[in-house]
N, C-alpha and C positions, 0 to 999 in steps of 0.2 A: 840515467839509463838511456841506452841508444834507442833512437826512434825505430819503429817497426819497419820492415821492408814493405814496398808497395803492395806485394801480393798478400801480406799479412794483415793489412788494414781493411776495414770495411767502411762503407759509406753510411750515411744516415738512411732512414727508412726510404725505400724506393718511392718516388713520386708517381702519381697517375700519368704525368707527361712522359716519364721514362718508360713506364710499363706500356703505355700506348705506342710509343715509338718501336719497342720490341715487338709488340703485337702486330704492327703493320708489316714488319719484316717477316714474321712467322706466316702471316696470311699470304703474302706475296710468294715466298719460297714454297709453301705448301701448294699453292695454286700452280706454280711453274712445274713442280714435280708431278702433280696430278696430270696436267696436260701432256707432259713428256711421256708419262707411263701409258696413257691412252694411245699416244701417237706411235711409239715404237720403243722396244727395249734399248736400242743403241742411243736413242735420243735421251732417254732417262739416264743412261750411263754418262752421257756427255754433260747433262745438267748436274749430276752428282759430282762429276769431275770439277765443274766450275765452283760448286759449293765447297769442295775440298780445298781448292786453290784459295778461296776467300778465307777459309778457316786458317790455313797456313799463313796467310798474309797478316791476319790480325790476332792470332792466338797469343803470341808473346806479349803484345801490348795489353791484351785483356787481363792477363795474369801477372804482368810486370816481371817477366822471366829474364834471367841473364842470357847472354849470347843470343840475342834475338835473330840475327841473320842465320846462324847455324840451325837454330830451332825451326825457323820458317822453312829452310831447305829440307830438313828431315821430314817435316810434316807434308811439304809439297810432294816430295818424291814418294814417301810412303803412302800418302793418301791417293795419289794418282795411280800408284802400283795396285792398290786395292781395287780401285774403280776399274782399271784396265783388266784385272784378273777375271772380273765377271762380265765386263762389257764386250770383250772380244770372243767369249765362248760361243760357239755355234751349236753345241750339243750338250746333253746332260752328261755328268752332273754340273749344274751351273756354277757351283761353288768349288769345283775341283781344284782350281789354282789359287783360291783365296788363302788357304793356310800358308802356302809358300810365299805369297806376297806379304802377308802379315809377319812372317818370320824374318824376311829381309828388312822390313821396316823397323822391326825391333832391334835387329843387329845394327842398322844405321843409327838408331837412337843412342845406343850405348857407344858405338864408335865415335859419334859426335862428341860425347863427353870425354873420351880418351884424348881426342885431338884438340880439345879446348886449351887455349893458352892464357886464360885470364885467372888462373888459380883455381878454377872450378868452384866458385862460390855457389851455395844452394844446389849442389849437384842432385841430391835426392828429389828436391822439389822440381827441378828442371826435367829429370827423367820421368817422374810421375805425371807431370803435365803433358809431356809429349805422348806418353802411353795413353793417357786419357783422351787426348785429341784423336789419336789413331783408332782407339776403341769406338769412339762415337762415329767416326767415318766408317768404321767396319760395320756398325749397326746400319748405317745408311745404305751400304751396298747390298744389304739383304732385300732391298726393294726391287732389285733387278730380277731375281728369280721369279718374284710375284708377277712381273709384267709379261711373262711368257704365256700365261693362261688367263682366260676370262675371269675365272673365279679368283685368281690371285690379284688381278687388277681391281676387282671389287673390294677385296680386303684392304688393299693398299689405299684406295680412295677413302675408305672408311677411317683408316688410321690417320691419313693426312687431314681429313675434315675434322677429326677429333683434336688434333694438335692445334689447328687454327681456332677452333671453338674454345679450347681451353685458354688460349692466349687472350681471347676477348674477355673471358670470364675473369681474368686477372685484373681487369680494370676496376673490379669491385674493391680493390685495395683502398680506393679513396673513400669508401663508405665506412663510417665509424662502427667498430665492433665486428666487422666482417673479416678482418685479416686472418684470424685463426681458421676460418672456414674456406679459405681459398682452395686447398686441395680437394675438399668435397665438391666445391663449385666446379672445379676442373673435371672431376669425374662425371658430374651430372651433364655439363656442357659437352664433354667428349662423347659420352654415351648417347646423348640426344642427336648429336651431329652424325655419328656413325650409324645409328638406327635410321636416320633420315636417308642416308646413302643406300642402306639396305632396302628400304621401302621403294626408293626410286628405281632400284634395279630389280624389284620384284622378288627379293630374297627373304628368307625367314630371318627375323631380326635378332634372334637370341644370340647367335655367335657374334654378330656385329655389336651388340650391346656390351659384351665382355671386351671385345676389341677396343671399342670406344672408351670405356672406362679406363682400361689399362693404358691406352695411348694418351688420353687426356692427362692423367696424373703423372705419367712418365715425362711428358713434355713440360708440364708445370714444374716438376721437380728440378729439371735441368735449369730452367729459368730462375727458380727460387734460389738456387745455389749461386748463380752468377750475378743477379741484379744487385746484390749487396756490395759488389766490388766498386771502389771509387772510380775505376777507369771507365765505368759505364756512363760517366758524364760526357764521354766523347762518342762520335758516331760509329767509328770502326768497331769497338767492343760491342756496341748494341747490335750491329750487323752480325757479328760472330755469334753472339748469344742467341739471336733469333734463328740462325741457320742450324746451330747445334741442337736446339730444342725441337727442330723438325727432323733432323737426321736420326736422332736417338729413337724415334718411334718406328724406325725401319724394322726393329727386332720384333715388334708386337704382331704384325700380320703374319710374319714368318712362323712364330711360335704358335699363335692361335690357329693358323692354317694347318700346320703339321699335326696339331692335337685334334682338331675337329673337322678339317677339310683336307685330308691328305692329298687328294687329287689336284688341289690347287698348286702344289709344289712338286711336280714330278722331278725325279733326279736330285 
């Protein structure tokens, strides 16, 4: 039987060293995004643009995709288009240009497959991977609308703190019998970190608890999918995994804010 493709193989159980390396990336990226959000929306957009560029640089190698240069180009152009669509807006609605940017990115993803000259092996896998990468970057740009209000910044800080805390809770993978409880630990750690942010801001913790639990488990889920890939033996895929598990939580403060604090997201 033919050997499986690189993206179809999985590695042995993740080691505490690998999980710790990813956790360091998560904490650093979450910290940079938090500082950028507090400083200015444009600086947050610039930081997200840098994250999107790194994801484009390493996504093909992380998943072992064919046509890595074309895939990286599509992800870079599409990801930066999404970031620019919210970063240059000077008025509400802050996401007014995002659908157009996402549509152009999707068109570019399919056009890349049409223009491939390598026989188009694993075309469905390639398209799906590019769409997933753009979707996670799209989650990340939802942080920018939050940075325009004080309440939104508070929610964003809670979500970022939860993602960092959940990555630290992943280190319990080295304890015997704890592996099956890692999602629950991520919820607890994320909720505690987010409530800590709420208390430091003098806000009622109920909304932040929900935010932290959702952000913690969502960030953990992204890492749990990727850390089994054999490519994570290398630094670049670890960097990409850490960044994606932070960007994906951008959707939680947006949804929680719209449901429970509509004033945090005007427009």
